[in-house]
C-alpha positions in Angstrom: -33.7 3.3 12.4 -33.1 0.2 14.4 -32.6 -2.8 12.6 -35.1 -4.9 14.3 -37.6 -2.6 13.8 -37.0 -3.4 9.7 -36.8 -7.1 10.5 -40.2 -7.2 12.3 -41.7 -5.0 9.2 -41.0 -7.3 6.7 -41.8 -10.2 9.2 -45.6 -9.2 9.4 -45.8 -8.6 5.7 -44.5 -12.1 5.0 -46.6 -14.0 7.8 -49.9 -11.2 7.0 -50.2 -11.6 11.0 -49.1 -10.8 14.0 -48.6 -14.7 16.0 -47.0 -16.1 12.5 -44.3 -13.2 12.5 -43.8 -13.3 16.2 -43.1 -17.0 16.1 -40.9 -16.8 13.3 -38.7 -14.0 15.1 -38.5 -15.8 18.1 -40.1 -12.8 20.5 -43.3 -12.4 22.0 -46.5 -11.2 19.7 -46.8 -8.1 22.5 -43.2 -6.6 22.0 -43.9 -6.9 18.2 -46.9 -5.4 18.4 -44.6 -2.5 20.2 -42.1 -3.2 17.7 -44.8 -2.1 14.6 -46.0 1.0 16.4 -42.5 2.5 17.0 -42.5 2.1 13.4 -45.4 3.7 12.7 -45.1 6.3 15.0 -41.8 6.4 13.1 -43.6 7.6 9.6 -46.4 9.3 11.5 -48.9 6.7 9.1 -50.6 3.1 9.9 -48.4 0.6 7.8 -50.9 -2.1 7.9 -54.8 -2.6 7.3 -55.8 -5.0 10.0 -58.9 -7.6 9.2 -60.4 -10.6 10.3 -58.2 -12.2 7.2 -55.1 -10.3 8.8 -52.6 -7.6 8.2 -51.8 -6.2 4.6 -50.1 -3.1 3.4 -51.8 0.0 3.5 -50.9 2.7 0.8 -47.6 3.8 3.2 -46.8 0.7 3.9 -46.1 0.0 0.9 -44.8 2.6 -0.4 -42.0 1.6 2.9 -41.9 -1.7 1.7 -40.5 -0.5 -1.7 -37.8 2.2 -0.1 -36.8 -0.8 1.9 -36.5 -3.6 -0.6 -32.6 -1.8 -1.7 -31.3 -1.8 2.2 -32.9 -5.1 2.9 -30.9 -6.2 0.1 -27.5 -3.7 1.0 -27.8 -5.9 4.5 -28.4 -8.9 2.8 -25.5 -8.7 0.8 -23.4 -7.5 4.1 -23.9 -10.5 6.1 -23.5 -12.7 2.5 -20.2 -10.6 3.0 -18.6 -11.5 6.7 -19.8 -15.2 6.4 -17.9 -15.4 3.3 -15.1 -13.7 5.3 -15.1 -16.4 8.3 -14.9 -19.3 5.3 -12.7 -17.6 3.1 -10.8 -15.0 4.8 -8.8 -11.4 3.1 -6.7 -8.5 3.8 -3.4 -8.3 5.2 -1.6 -10.4 7.7 2.0 -8.5 9.2 3.7 -10.7 10.5 7.2 -11.0 12.0 10.0 -14.1 12.7 13.7 -13.6 13.4 16.5 -14.6 11.4 16.9 -18.2 13.2 13.8 -19.4 12.1 12.8 -18.1 8.9 13.7 -21.3 6.9 12.4 -23.9 9.3 9.2 -22.4 9.7 8.8 -18.7 8.1 8.4 -20.0 4.2 7.2 -23.6 5.1 3.8 -21.5 7.1 3.8 -18.1 4.6 3.8 -20.9 1.6 0.9 -23.0 3.4 -1.3 -20.3 4.6 -0.9 -18.5 0.7 -1.9 -22.1 -1.2 -5.2 -22.3 1.6 -5.9 -18.6 1.8 -5.4 -17.5 -2.3 -7.2 -13.5 -0.9 -5.5 -12.7 1.6 -1.3 -11.8 1.9 1.5 -12.0 3.8 4.0 -8.9 4.7 6.6 -10.1 6.4 9.5 -8.4 8.5 12.3 -9.8 9.6 14.0 -8.6 13.0 15.6 -9.7 16.6 13.1 -10.8 19.1 12.7 -7.4 21.0 12.2 -5.8 18.3 9.3 -8.0 16.9 7.8 -7.9 20.8 7.6 -4.2 20.6 5.8 -3.8 17.1 3.3 -6.4 18.5 2.9 -4.0 21.2 3.1 -0.7 19.3 0.0 -2.5 16.6 2.7 -2.5 13.7 2.1 -6.9 13.3 -0.4 -9.1 13.8 1.7 -12.2 14.5 5.1 -12.9 15.3 7.3 -15.4 16.2 9.9 -14.6 19.5 11.3 -16.3 22.3 10.8 -16.4 26.1 14.0 -15.2 27.2 11.8 -11.8 25.8 9.8 -9.8 28.1 6.3 -10.9 27.4 4.7 -7.9 28.6 1.5 -7.1 26.3 1.7 -9.8 24.2 0.1 -13.1 24.4 2.3 -15.8 23.1 2.0 -20.0 23.4 4.7 -22.0 23.2 5.7 -23.9 19.8 8.8 -26.2 21.7 12.1 -25.7 22.2 15.6 -26.2 21.1 18.8 -26.9 21.8 21.5 -23.3 21.3 24.4 -24.4 19.4 28.0 -23.5 19.5 28.6 -23.2 15.9 32.3 -23.5 14.3 34.1 -23.7 11.1 34.3 -27.2 9.9 38.1 -27.5 10.5 37.0 -27.5 14.6 35.4 -30.6 14.5 32.5 -29.8 16.7 29.9 -32.9 17.0 26.5 -32.8 18.2 26.9 -35.7 20.2 28.8 -34.3 22.5 27.6 -31.2 24.5 29.8 -28.1 25.3 29.8 -26.0 28.7 29.6 -22.4 29.1 32.2 -22.0 30.9 34.5 -23.7 27.6 32.9 -20.8 25.3 34.6 -18.3 27.1 37.8 -19.4 25.9 36.5 -19.3 22.0 36.9 -16.0 19.9 33.4 -15.0 19.6 31.2 -13.4 16.6 28.3 -12.1 18.3 25.8 -9.7 17.9 25.8 -5.9 19.0 24.2 -5.4 22.3 21.6 -4.2 23.2 20.6 -7.6 20.8 19.1 -9.7 22.6 21.4 -12.7 22.1 24.3 -11.2 22.9 22.6 -9.7 26.4 21.4 -13.6 26.9 24.8 -15.0 26.1 26.8 -12.1 28.6 24.7 -13.0 31.3 25.2 -16.9 31.1 29.0 -15.9 30.9 28.5 -13.8 34.1 26.6 -16.6 36.3 29.4 -18.5 35.2 32.5 -16.2 36.6 33.8 -15.9 33.0 33.3 -12.9 30.1 32.8 -13.3 26.5 36.0 -13.2 23.7 34.2 -11.1 21.5 36.6 -10.8 18.2 33.6 -9.4 15.9 30.5 -8.4 16.0 27.7 -8.6 12.9 23.8 -8.4 13.7 22.9 -10.6 10.5 22.6 -14.5 11.1 24.1 -15.2 6.7 27.4 -12.7 8.2 28.1 -14.7 11.3 27.6 -18.1 9.8 29.6 -17.0 6.7 32.4 -15.9 9.2 32.4 -18.2 10.7 32.2 -20.7 7.3 35.9 -18.4 7.2 37.6 -19.5 10.3 37.4 -16.0 12.0 35.6 -17.4 15.0 32.4 -19.4 16.7 29.0 -18.4 16.9 26.0 -18.7 19.3 22.5 -19.4 17.3 19.1 -21.6 17.8 19.4 -24.8 16.3 16.9 -23.7 14.0 19.0 -21.2 12.2 22.1 -23.4 10.9 20.1 -27.2 10.0 20.5 -26.3 6.6 24.3 -25.8 6.8 24.9 -29.2 9.4 23.2 -30.9 6.8 25.8 -29.3 4.1 28.8 -30.0 6.6 30.0 -26.5 5.5 30.2 -25.8 9.7 30.1 -28.2 12.6 28.3 -27.3 15.8 27.8 -28.6 20.0 24.6 -27.9 21.6 25.5 -25.7 24.3 24.7 -27.4 28.0 21.7 -26.4 29.8 21.1 -23.8 27.6 17.8 -23.8 25.6 15.0 -21.5 23.7 12.0 -21.5 24.0 10.4 -20.2 20.7 6.9 -18.9 20.6 3.5 -17.8 19.0 2.6 -14.3 19.7 0.0 -11.7 19.2 -1.1 -8.3 21.1 -3.0 -8.4 24.0 -5.2 -5.9 24.4 -6.4 -5.4 20.4 -8.5 -7.7 18.6 -6.8 -9.3 15.4 -9.0 -9.7 12.0 -9.7 -13.1 10.7 -7.1 -13.7 8.4 -4.5 -13.2 11.2 -6.0 -15.2 13.6 -5.8 -18.1 11.3 -2.6 -17.4 10.2 -1.8 -17.6 14.3 -3.8 -21.0 14.4 -1.4 -22.3 11.8 1.6 -21.5 13.5 0.6 -22.8 16.4 0.0 -26.0 14.3 3.3 -26.1 12.9 4.8 -26.1 16.0 2.9 -29.4 17.3 4.2 -30.4 14.0 7.6 -29.8 15.0 7.4 -31.2 18.2 6.0 -34.9 16.7 8.6 -34.6 14.5 10.9 -34.4 17.5 12.6 -31.3 15.6 11.4 -29.4 18.7 11.1 -30.5 21.9 8.0 -30.3 23.6 7.9 -27.0 26.4 7.5 -27.9 30.1 5.6 -26.1 32.7 7.7 -23.8 33.7 7.5 -22.2 30.0 3.8 -22.6 29.5 1.7 -20.1 27.3 1.2 -16.6 29.1 -3.0 -16.8 26.8 -5.1 -14.6 28.1 
């Protein structure tokens, strides 16, 4: 049965005439008349007794009213639930994050979201940016952090901010954030890099190739803590986003230098061709807010026109 017919029926019951009911429903009186006639045809009986005093329910109409009361209550409860979901969403959000921004963005974001929306739960996947992009497009993730160096097909993204890629060495190397390192200088160092085809490894190789050099890879490792542990042990140097070694630099357990002309732009991403739920959209919006905060605090730099969003 058309839900509009049920709404029309109850409006006439309430107002006891077609003009008042039509005004309340914001439809014309002829339209309402046709709807009541269609409802009566549906049940094969007159539902109202028409008189100079208005419209009252017939016996058949009274039976219909009693039967529809439960449906009306269920529909109202459903409307209330939907409205409540918009105010306080619930359900699971699948969130993907690369290792480097985990401490700077991931943990504070999840903590803030959990406090704001206690009826939700967050499932976190930590992977490389390229893998997270694939998980977004396949529907496994709702929201992810990726970077501009990855292909953006199949996702909608907006910039969170830009920061430097750093050459990270042992404390004894005495690298300085006050002095930048050229990409050519990196080619002469023993490097600890991720395995191919990890995007970080491919990106470093591509930049060195453009400079006419090749990396001297001494150790391959695919987890950030292992890479930095190997650096701290004095076994070589690695290349990481600044956010990935903030605490190590603060603790002075490694030294680092920004690499000249080698920024990374972090993006908030969600699927392009699949809508996400209310809770996931709130999570995405909160991630963008945190990116704005990072830029305002000077942790991230603003993103120029060449790295604007591919927002759908």
